[in-house]
C-alpha positions as CSV (number, residue, x, y, z in Angstrom):
1,X,0.0,0.0,0.0
2,X,1.4,3.4,-1.0
3,X,1.9,6.1,1.6
4,X,-0.6,8.9,1.2
5,X,1.0,12.1,-0.1
6,X,0.1,15.1,2.0
7,X,-1.3,18.2,0.3
8,X,0.8,21.3,0.3
9,X,-0.4,24.0,2.8
10,X,2.2,26.8,2.1
11,X,0.9,30.2,1.1
12,X,1.9,32.1,-2.1
13,X,4.3,34.1,0.2
14,X,6.5,31.1,0.5
15,X,9.0,29.8,-2.1
16,X,11.8,27.3,-2.1
17,X,14.9,29.5,-2.6
18,X,16.7,26.4,-3.8
19,X,16.8,22.7,-3.0
20,X,20.6,22.7,-3.1
21,X,22.0,25.8,-1.3
22,X,25.7,25.1,-0.8
23,X,27.0,24.8,2.8
24,X,30.7,25.1,2.1
25,X,31.5,24.9,5.8
26,X,30.2,21.4,5.9
27,X,30.7,20.4,2.2
28,X,27.0,19.6,1.7
29,X,23.8,21.2,0.3
30,X,20.4,22.0,1.8
31,X,16.9,23.2,0.9
32,X,16.3,26.8,1.9
33,X,12.8,28.3,2.2
34,X,11.9,32.0,1.9
35,X,8.9,33.9,3.1
36,X,8.3,37.4,1.9
37,X,5.8,39.9,3.5
38,X,2.4,40.6,1.9
39,X,3.5,43.9,0.3
40,X,7.0,42.9,-0.7
41,X,6.3,43.0,-4.4
42,X,4.4,46.3,-4.3
43,X,6.6,48.3,-1.9
44,X,10.2,49.5,-1.8
45,X,10.5,48.9,1.9
46,X,13.2,47.0,3.6
47,X,12.3,44.4,6.2
48,X,13.7,42.7,9.3
49,X,14.7,39.0,8.9
50,X,14.2,35.9,11.0
51,X,16.3,32.8,10.5
52,X,14.6,29.5,11.5
53,X,15.8,25.9,11.8
54,X,14.0,22.7,10.8
55,X,12.7,24.5,7.7
56,X,10.6,21.6,6.4
57,X,8.3,22.1,9.4
58,X,7.8,25.9,9.2
59,X,5.4,26.4,6.3
60,X,4.1,23.2,4.6
61,X,2.2,20.2,5.9
62,X,3.5,18.2,2.9
63,X,7.1,18.4,4.0
64,X,6.7,18.5,7.7
65,X,7.5,15.7,10.1
66,X,4.4,15.7,12.3
67,X,2.8,19.1,11.4
68,X,3.9,22.5,10.4
69,X,4.1,25.8,12.3
70,X,2.0,27.9,10.0
71,X,4.6,30.7,10.1
72,X,3.5,32.1,6.8
73,X,-0.2,32.2,7.8
74,X,0.6,33.8,11.1
75,X,2.9,36.5,9.7
76,X,0.6,37.3,6.8
77,X,-2.4,37.7,9.2
78,X,-0.5,39.9,11.6
79,X,0.6,42.2,8.7
80,X,-2.9,42.2,7.2
81,X,-4.5,43.2,10.5
82,X,-2.0,46.0,11.0
83,X,-0.3,44.4,14.0
84,X,3.0,44.0,12.2
85,X,4.9,45.8,9.4
86,X,6.2,42.6,7.8
87,X,9.2,40.3,8.1
88,X,11.3,38.2,5.8
89,X,11.8,34.6,7.0
90,X,14.6,32.3,5.9
91,X,14.2,28.7,7.0
92,X,16.8,26.0,6.5
93,X,15.9,22.3,6.4
94,X,17.5,20.0,8.8
95,X,19.5,17.1,7.3
96,X,17.5,14.3,9.0
97,X,20.3,11.8,9.9
98,X,22.8,14.6,10.6
99,X,20.4,17.0,12.4
100,X,21.9,16.3,15.9
101,X,25.4,16.7,14.5
102,X,24.6,20.1,12.9
103,X,22.5,21.5,15.8
104,X,25.1,21.1,18.5
105,X,28.7,22.5,18.6
106,X,29.6,19.9,21.2
107,X,29.5,16.1,21.0
108,X,27.1,14.0,23.0
109,X,28.9,10.7,23.6
110,X,25.8,8.7,22.8
111,X,24.0,10.9,20.2
112,X,26.6,12.8,18.2
113,X,26.9,16.5,17.6
114,X,30.0,18.7,17.0
115,X,29.1,20.3,13.7
116,X,27.1,23.2,15.1
117,X,29.9,25.7,15.0
118,X,30.3,25.2,11.2
119,X,26.5,25.3,10.7
120,X,26.2,28.7,12.5
121,X,29.1,30.0,10.5
122,X,27.2,29.0,7.4
123,X,24.1,31.0,8.5
124,X,26.2,34.1,9.2
125,X,28.9,34.0,6.7
126,X,27.2,32.4,3.7
127,X,23.4,32.5,3.9
128,X,22.9,35.9,5.4
129,X,25.2,37.7,3.0
130,X,23.3,36.1,0.1
131,X,19.9,37.1,1.5
132,X,21.0,40.7,2.2
133,X,22.4,41.0,-1.3
134,X,19.4,39.7,-3.1
135,X,16.4,40.9,-1.0
136,X,15.4,44.2,0.6
137,X,16.5,43.4,4.1
138,X,17.3,45.5,7.1
139,X,20.7,43.9,7.6
140,X,21.6,45.3,11.0
141,X,21.6,43.3,14.2
142,X,18.7,45.2,15.6
143,X,16.5,43.8,12.8
144,X,17.8,40.2,12.7
145,X,16.7,37.2,14.7
146,X,17.3,33.5,15.0
147,X,15.0,30.8,16.4
148,X,14.2,27.1,16.6
149,X,12.7,24.3,18.7
150,X,14.4,21.6,20.7
151,X,17.8,21.0,19.2
152,X,17.0,24.0,16.9
153,X,16.7,26.1,20.0
154,X,20.0,24.9,21.3
155,X,21.8,25.9,18.1
156,X,19.9,29.2,17.9
157,X,21.1,30.2,21.4
158,X,24.6,29.3,20.5
159,X,24.4,31.3,17.3
160,X,22.8,34.3,19.0
161,X,25.6,34.4,21.6
162,X,28.5,33.6,19.3
163,X,27.4,36.3,16.8
164,X,26.0,39.0,19.0
165,X,27.0,41.5,16.4
166,X,24.6,39.8,13.9
167,X,21.6,38.8,16.0
168,X,19.6,40.7,18.6
169,X,16.6,38.4,19.0
170,X,16.7,34.7,20.0
171,X,13.6,32.5,20.1
172,X,13.9,29.3,22.2
173,X,11.0,26.8,21.9
174,X,11.4,23.8,24.2
175,X,15.2,24.0,24.1
176,X,17.1,20.8,24.3
177,X,19.8,22.1,26.7
178,X,20.2,18.6,28.1
179,X,22.0,17.5,25.0
180,X,25.2,19.4,25.8
181,X,24.4,20.8,29.3
182,X,27.8,21.3,30.7
183,X,29.7,22.8,27.7
184,X,26.7,24.9,26.8
185,X,26.4,26.6,30.3
186,X,30.2,27.0,30.3
187,X,30.0,28.7,26.9
188,X,27.3,31.1,28.1
189,X,29.4,32.0,31.2
190,X,32.4,32.8,29.0
191,X,30.4,34.5,26.2
192,X,28.8,37.1,28.3
193,X,26.2,39.6,26.9
194,X,28.0,42.3,25.1
195,X,25.1,43.9,23.3
196,X,21.4,44.2,24.2
197,X,19.7,41.0,23.1
198,X,16.1,39.7,23.5
199,X,15.5,36.1,24.6
200,X,12.1,34.5,24.4
201,X,11.8,31.1,26.2
202,X,8.8,28.9,26.0
203,X,8.2,25.3,27.0
204,X,5.5,23.0,28.3
205,X,5.2,21.8,31.8
206,X,4.7,18.2,30.5
207,X,7.9,17.9,28.5
208,X,10.0,15.8,30.9
209,X,11.7,16.4,34.2
210,X,14.7,18.4,32.9
211,X,13.0,20.8,30.4
212,X,11.7,23.5,32.7
213,X,14.6,23.4,35.3
214,X,17.3,23.7,32.6
215,X,15.4,26.4,30.9
216,X,15.1,28.4,34.2
217,X,18.7,27.8,34.8
218,X,19.6,29.2,31.4
219,X,17.5,32.2,32.0
220,X,19.3,32.8,35.3
221,X,22.7,32.2,33.7
222,X,22.0,34.8,31.0
223,X,21.1,37.4,33.6
224,X,24.3,36.6,35.5
225,X,26.4,37.3,32.4
226,X,24.7,40.6,31.6
227,X,21.3,40.1,30.1
228,X,18.8,42.6,31.3
229,X,15.6,41.3,32.9
230,X,13.5,43.3,30.5
231,X,15.2,41.5,27.6
232,X,13.9,38.1,28.7
233,X,10.4,36.6,28.3
234,X,10.1,33.3,30.1
235,X,6.9,31.2,29.6
236,X,5.9,27.8,30.8
237,X,2.6,26.5,29.5
238,X,0.7,23.9,31.6
239,X,-0.5,22.0,28.5
240,X,2.6,22.3,26.4
241,X,4.1,19.3,24.8
242,X,7.3,18.6,22.8
243,X,5.4,18.9,19.5
244,X,5.0,21.0,16.4
245,X,1.4,21.9,17.3
246,X,2.6,23.5,20.5
247,X,5.3,25.5,18.8
248,X,2.8,26.5,16.1
249,X,0.5,27.9,18.8
250,X,3.2,29.7,20.5
251,X,5.0,31.2,17.5
252,X,2.8,34.3,17.2
253,X,3.4,35.5,20.8
254,X,7.1,34.8,20.5
255,X,7.5,36.7,17.3
256,X,5.5,39.7,18.4
257,X,7.5,40.0,21.6
258,X,10.9,39.6,19.9
259,X,10.1,42.0,17.0
260,X,8.0,44.6,18.9
261,X,9.3,48.2,18.8
262,X,11.4,49.0,21.9
263,X,8.7,51.2,23.4
264,X,6.4,48.1,23.5
265,X,9.1,45.7,24.5
266,X,9.1,45.7,28.3
267,X,6.0,44.2,30.0
268,X,7.2,44.0,33.6
269,X,4.2,42.0,34.8
270,X,5.2,39.1,32.4
271,X,8.9,38.9,33.3
272,X,10.0,35.5,34.6
273,X,6.4,34.5,35.0
274,X,5.7,30.7,35.0
275,X,2.0,30.0,34.3
276,X,0.3,27.5,36.6
């Protein structure tokens, strides 16, 4: 019996930039997706950019693992309703078998890893220059973010801290900090916060015994190395699971907080709040 082919759910705002974007740092190729704002073709405006991991899960049910995030529908609706001015999204597929290798700079003895540094270098030194050269971006760090879920969150945090001159917004959905706990926390301690950066944490209370404690510890570690309390949003959802449906639901709130104008940024009553 043949497997049923899922219908595509991506909107016209989304295209596949290429199925074979070169990653010279790793000597391999990858599919890269591009979302353009509703008015991109009819305006001369420049737009902020968000770089996402696990690209096959961001826009299209047909390519997703167990469901897509609906990033295109969410951003298009926010712009159409006047709640957002528009954002370019660049999403890079994971490699499947080598996902764990690429999404951690450090090796886990049982599971792999160790290629994350080269992967982040690709995002910053190869992919971003191409996007900035070919699309109307706002290339400065104040308009550039990086985000992901699980292992994609781990590598997003690493990239955001390694390249603080490039990224000012980091979205962390159910981060898999357990994968490289000791070297990651040591890296954060050494990296320090050199420039104002927003961090959005979100996870579910039902994601396992280490998820929330490690996320809280990372929030505290960032504060200890210079992150301002107003620059961190920390959310624990009682019903949250380690799943695409959960991250899809939470994406809009995360995006709006990370990309809000500075005058709307600080909501003191939400800082460090854990929902019960």
